[in-house]
Residue, then its C-alpha position, 0 to 999 in steps of 0.5 A: m422795369p428798374t427804379d432810378y433814384y438819382g433821375t432818368p438814365s441815359i442811352y449809355q447807362r440802359i446799355l451798361t446796366a443790361d442783360l441782353i440787347v437785341l433786334g426783334k419783332v414783336q410776335r403776339l401778346s400772349r397774356s394780360d394781368t389786370l393789377v389796382a393800384g389806388s384808384q388806376a387799373r395798371v396791367y402787365g402784357l406778356f409779350e412775345v419777341a422773335v430776335d432777329s439780332v443779337l448784340l449783347g448777351e446770350p438769348p436762352s431761346s430764339i423767343l423771348k417774353v418780354r413784360v411791360l406794363g401799361q394802363d387801362h382806359d375803359g378796356e383800351v391800354s396804353w403800353i410804356v413802350p412801343m410794342v406793335v407786331g410786325e414792327p421791328y425794334l431795338f430791346i433793350l432788356v433786364r431779366d424779369v425775376g421772381p420765383d418760378e419765372p422762365i428764363n427767357r422773360f425778360a422787361p425793357n430796361f428802363a422802358g428801353v423799347y425803340p423803333l428800328r427805323d429805314g436805314g438803321r435809325i433807331a428813334v430814341p427820346a432826347d432826355a435820354v441822350d448824354e455826353t457819351t451816349r452823343k459822342f458814341a452814337h451819332f445822334d440827330g436830336v430825334h435818331l441814333t444810328l444802330d452802327g452808333v449804338r454797336s459802338m456803344i456797346t462796344r465801349v460798354q463790353e471794355e468798362r465791364q471787362a476793366i470792373a471785372s479787372g479791377l476786382e480780380k485785383v482786390v477779391p480773391a478767387e475763391v470769394r468771387e467764386r463762392p455762391y450766395p447761401s439763400i434767404e428765406e423771404m418768409p421765415k418761420p413764426s418766432d414760435e417755430g424756432g425762425s428768426p426775423a431773417v433767415i440764412r441757410r448755411l451752404 
């Protein structure tokens, strides 16, 4: 899950930085891995999520893999976001990047999983609601509306387009389209001709 050193991002900011936003239901916990961090046992769970509706982005498949962090309490795991099988949620997701990871693997963007209630109401924490979120999403103190979330997504798409247009004016197309050279995380030892960071020239 991403980290922000300037405080907790608002719902609007989470939407702005998301790769994918969907409505869906948790199908099952397909795998969990235990990590030892200090004196506490941390758990990563890999959940299968069925996509019901796409609000932003292009899901690579109808079933997503969503990796969620949890904590083990004597065999009982509490997840940092609600992940109840069969329940509908709004998922604000970012790609879970790693070596050889499948393209349909994601993680919540700053705990971006929110219960979807009857009538299109979405329960969110009040401390994640800034003025922009409040203005576009019709926050009542506990819930956003689904129509309000769609309004924020429309605003985000306009903002992204403005950023892209501004970039086109200052960065030539040949530079924007040039692929990044790959960087070796673990370069060769110095006695084998390696250096602290090796860039493969394309």
